[in-house]
C-alpha positions in Angstrom: 115.7 109.1 97.8 112.5 108.0 95.8 109.6 108.7 98.3 107.9 105.9 97.7 111.4 104.1 99.3 111.0 101.2 101.4 112.8 98.1 103.2 114.1 97.1 99.6 115.7 100.3 98.7 117.2 100.8 102.2 118.7 96.9 101.3 120.1 98.1 98.2 121.9 101.4 99.6 123.6 99.4 102.6 124.4 96.5 100.9 125.9 98.1 97.8 127.1 101.3 98.9 129.8 99.5 101.2 130.6 97.1 97.8 131.5 100.8 96.6 134.1 101.0 100.1 135.4 97.8 98.7 137.1 99.0 95.5 134.2 98.6 93.6 132.4 100.5 91.0 128.3 100.5 91.1 125.8 101.9 88.8 122.2 101.7 90.0 119.7 102.2 87.2 116.2 103.2 88.5 113.0 105.4 87.8 112.7 109.1 88.1 110.4 111.0 90.5 109.5 114.6 90.4 112.7 117.1 91.1 114.8 114.0 90.8 118.1 114.7 89.0 118.7 111.9 86.2 122.1 111.5 87.4 124.1 111.7 90.5 126.7 110.1 93.2 124.7 108.8 96.4 127.2 107.3 98.7 129.4 106.6 95.8 126.7 104.1 94.0 126.1 106.3 90.3 122.4 106.6 89.9 120.8 107.1 86.8 116.8 107.6 86.8 114.4 107.4 83.6 110.8 107.1 83.2 108.3 105.7 85.8 107.1 102.6 87.1 104.6 101.5 84.4 107.0 101.2 81.8 110.3 100.4 83.2 110.2 97.1 81.5 110.2 98.9 78.5 112.8 101.4 79.8 115.6 98.8 81.0 114.9 97.1 77.7 116.0 100.5 75.9 118.7 101.5 77.9 120.5 98.8 79.6 122.7 98.2 76.5 123.3 101.5 76.0 124.7 101.6 79.8 127.1 98.1 79.3 128.8 100.6 76.1 129.3 103.0 79.0 130.3 101.2 81.3 131.6 97.8 80.6 129.8 96.1 83.7 131.1 93.1 85.1 128.0 91.5 86.5 124.4 92.7 86.2 122.2 92.4 89.1 118.2 92.4 88.5 116.1 93.8 91.4 113.2 91.7 90.8 110.6 93.2 92.3 106.9 92.7 91.5 107.3 92.4 88.0 110.9 90.7 86.0 112.9 93.3 83.8 114.6 90.5 81.6 117.7 92.0 81.7 119.8 89.0 80.4 117.7 89.7 77.3 119.3 92.7 76.7 123.2 92.4 77.8 124.9 89.1 77.7 126.5 89.7 80.9 126.5 87.4 84.2 123.2 87.8 85.8 122.2 87.9 89.7 118.6 87.9 90.7 117.9 89.7 94.0 114.2 88.9 95.4 112.9 90.2 98.8 109.8 88.3 98.7 107.1 87.2 95.9 103.6 88.4 96.6 101.8 85.4 95.3 97.9 85.7 96.3 99.1 88.7 98.7 99.2 90.8 95.5 95.2 90.8 95.6 94.9 92.4 98.9 96.9 95.2 97.4 96.8 95.9 93.8 93.6 96.2 91.8 92.7 92.8 89.6 94.2 93.7 86.7 97.4 94.4 87.9 97.6 92.1 90.8 96.8 89.4 88.1 99.9 90.6 85.6 101.9 90.5 88.8 100.6 86.6 90.2 100.8 85.6 86.6 104.5 87.0 85.9 105.4 85.3 89.2 104.1 81.9 87.9 106.5 81.7 84.9 110.0 83.4 86.7 111.4 79.4 86.3 110.7 79.7 82.9 112.7 82.5 82.0 115.3 82.5 84.3 116.1 79.0 84.1 120.1 78.9 85.1 120.6 82.2 86.6 121.8 82.2 90.4 119.3 83.9 93.0 119.9 85.7 96.3 117.2 86.4 98.9 117.1 87.7 102.1 115.3 85.2 104.5 114.8 81.0 104.3 110.9 82.2 103.6 111.6 83.9 100.4 113.7 80.4 99.6 111.1 78.1 100.2 108.6 79.8 98.0 111.0 79.9 95.3 111.7 76.7 95.3 108.1 76.1 95.2 107.6 77.6 92.0 110.1 75.6 90.8 113.4 77.5 91.3 116.5 75.0 91.7 117.2 75.1 95.5 120.7 74.9 94.7 120.8 78.2 92.9 119.1 80.2 95.6 121.7 81.7 97.8 119.8 83.2 101.6 121.8 86.4 102.6 120.1 88.1 105.8 119.4 92.0 106.3 121.6 93.9 108.3 121.1 95.5 111.5 122.8 98.5 113.1 122.4 100.7 116.2 120.2 103.8 115.4 122.1 107.1 115.5 120.4 108.6 118.6 121.5 110.0 121.6 119.2 107.7 124.1 121.1 104.1 122.2 124.5 104.5 123.6 125.0 101.1 124.6 125.5 97.8 122.5 125.2 94.8 124.6 122.0 92.8 124.5 122.4 92.5 128.4 121.7 96.2 128.6 118.1 96.9 128.1 117.4 97.9 131.3 114.4 100.4 129.9 113.1 97.6 127.8 110.1 97.2 130.1 109.2 100.3 130.3 108.0 103.0 127.9 110.8 105.3 129.0 109.9 108.8 128.0 106.1 108.7 127.7 103.5 109.8 129.6 101.1 107.6 127.8 102.1 104.6 126.9 101.3 103.5 123.4 102.0 100.8 120.9 103.9 101.8 117.3 103.1 100.6 113.9 105.5 101.9 111.9 105.4 101.4 107.6 104.4 102.5 104.3 100.7 102.9 104.9 99.5 99.8 102.3 96.6 97.7 102.5 99.2 94.8 102.1 101.0 96.3 105.4 97.5 95.0 107.7 96.9 98.4 108.8 93.5 97.4 108.9 94.4 94.6 111.4 96.1 96.7 113.4 93.6 99.5 114.0 90.9 96.4 114.6 93.1 94.7 117.0 93.8 97.9 118.7 89.5 98.8 118.8 89.3 95.7 121.0 92.7 96.1 123.1 91.3 99.7 124.2 88.1 98.7 125.4 90.0 97.3 128.4 92.8 99.6 128.2 91.9 102.8 127.4 95.0 104.6 128.7 96.7 103.2 125.7 97.6 104.9 122.7 98.8 103.2 119.2 100.9 105.3 117.1 100.8 105.0 113.3 104.0 106.3 112.0 104.7 106.3 108.0 103.0 107.8 105.4 101.3 106.2 101.9 98.5 105.8 100.1 95.8 104.8 102.8 96.9 107.1 105.3 93.9 109.9 104.1 91.3 107.4 104.9 92.0 106.3 108.3 90.7 109.7 110.3 87.2 108.7 109.0 87.5 105.1 110.1 89.6 106.7 113.5 86.2 108.7 114.0 83.3 106.6 113.4 85.1 103.8 115.4 85.3 106.0 118.5 89.6 106.3 118.6 90.1 110.0 118.4 92.9 110.7 120.7 93.5 106.9 120.9 95.1 106.7 117.5 98.0 109.0 117.0 98.5 109.7 112.9 102.0 111.1 112.7 102.6 110.2 109.0 106.5 110.5 107.9 109.1 111.3 110.3 112.6 111.6 109.4 114.6 109.2 110.9 115.8 110.5 114.4 112.2 111.0 115.5 110.9 107.3 114.4 113.7 106.0 116.4 112.6 108.4 120.0 109.6 106.6 119.2 110.1 103.4 118.8 111.9 103.3 121.6 109.9 105.1 123.8 106.9 102.5 122.9 105.7 99.0 124.3 105.7 97.3 121.4 106.3 97.3 117.5 103.5 95.6 115.7 104.0 94.5 112.5 100.9 93.2 110.7 101.9 92.9 106.9 100.6 90.0 104.9 103.9 89.1 103.4 107.5 91.0 104.1 111.2 89.6 102.9 112.6 89.8 106.2 111.1 92.9 108.5 113.9 95.8 108.6 111.4 97.8 111.2 111.8 94.5 113.5 115.3 94.7 113.4 115.3 98.7 114.1 112.9 98.1 117.1 114.9 95.4 118.0 118.1 97.5 118.4 116.4 99.4 121.0 115.6 96.5 122.9 111.9 96.5 121.7 109.9 93.3 121.3 107.3 92.8 118.1 104.0 91.5 117.5 104.4 90.2 114.0 101.6 88.4 111.6 103.2 84.7 111.3 103.9 85.0 107.2 106.9 84.2 105.4 109.6 87.0 106.2 108.4 87.8 109.6 108.3 84.4 111.1 111.9 84.4 110.7 113.0 87.9 111.9 110.6 87.5 114.7 111.1 84.2 116.8 107.9 83.6 118.6 108.4 83.7 122.4 112.1 84.3 122.2 112.1 88.0 120.1 108.5 88.6 120.1 105.0 87.3 119.5 104.0 86.0 116.3 99.8 85.6 115.6 97.7 84.5 112.7 98.1 86.7 109.6 95.1 88.9 109.6 93.2 87.8 113.1 92.8 91.4 114.8 91.3 88.9 117.9 94.6 87.6 118.5 96.7 90.7 117.7 95.0 92.0 120.4 95.4 89.4 122.7 99.0 89.6 122.0 99.4 92.9 122.9 97.3 92.4 126.1 100.3 90.1 127.2 102.9 92.4 126.0 101.0 95.2 128.1 100.2 93.2 131.6 103.6 91.5 131.6 106.2 93.9 132.2 109.1 90.9 132.5 107.7 89.3 129.6 108.1 92.6 127.6 111.5 92.6 129.1 112.7 89.5 128.2 111.5 89.5 124.5 113.0 92.7 124.4 116.3 91.7 125.5 116.0 88.3 123.4 115.5 90.3 120.6 118.4 92.5 121.0 120.5 89.6 121.3 119.0 88.3 117.7 119.9 91.4 116.3 123.1 91.8 117.1 123.6 88.6 115.1 123.4 91.0 112.0 125.4 93.9 110.3 125.5 95.1 106.8 128.9 94.7 106.3 128.6 90.8 106.7 125.5 91.0 104.5 127.7 93.2 102.0 130.8 90.8 102.4 128.8 87.9 101.3 126.6 89.7 98.4 130.3 90.3 97.1 131.7 87.2 96.9 128.6 85.7 95.2 128.7 88.3 92.7 132.4 87.0 92.1 131.3 83.7 92.2 128.8 84.9 89.5 131.1 86.3 87.0 133.4 83.1 87.7 130.3 81.1 86.5 130.3 83.2 83.2 127.5 84.4 80.9 123.9 82.9 81.7 122.2 82.2 79.0 
């Protein structure tokens, strides 16, 4: 429910709400935000909110033992995102560390130097402070990156994100081969590509815009829809105007889920230009609608997009290569349809139910392993 929530939060919500359905108690300790309740139950998850982002490590240190006395946890899951909170220092209970991706050098494209350096530094020392704890990640790319910084691969489990059919009127089929409309934007008078994300630097928004500028010179009839809110959104209108793309780039801002799926289902393809992802939930959302993705060839996205089978990968940050991929997709309806069908088949191999079961089994093994020091 946090206004800055994204894929990592959706993953946590989907997995642990299903673990609640399986008969377990789940407590989420997280940051607060304006207007939030300190305690509430969301889809069975008992949510407790305190403090803000910058001091969350201290907030955990001051509250985790109290929460353990209240709930008597069997196992603690630390969702390690940017900075570790060292949960095992404060409660002597089995700990599972959950990670979506490492930032590594990409953090310097997102944050100012002092903060970026701190995130980069803390990632480097993860192996020294988590010497025995098991890790769970959402892609082979993140497993590889953790191993590269010194985490024993035997302690790293890969449990993929799930995928589900969007609950919208147009989406009534479940078979991979029922993508008759994948080759054409079914309901849109103006053909368009869609970029769907929080508007942050590391999401590669400038790469998408520069690629579209190149593409638009040959195809002025096509639009780009930027869907999502975020800190950089207010800077985009001036850039669009200065590059002569007014009327061609549509800034929708944040939209409700139903509208998001409508926009995806009528698009030519999804652009996913991030410098780094753990997996790529938007790729799977598009795939369920038989839509292919043009994505940066980076960790996470190279797992959720199979180049030439479900989409097209291009070198990260290379706007010209992205524009070339857009031309291929736009000019070749048969290719667009084949990639859409391939994307759908791939998406159907993942489910949140399977991910939740595998997570629960890993949690049970973590409890059986006892306290990790």
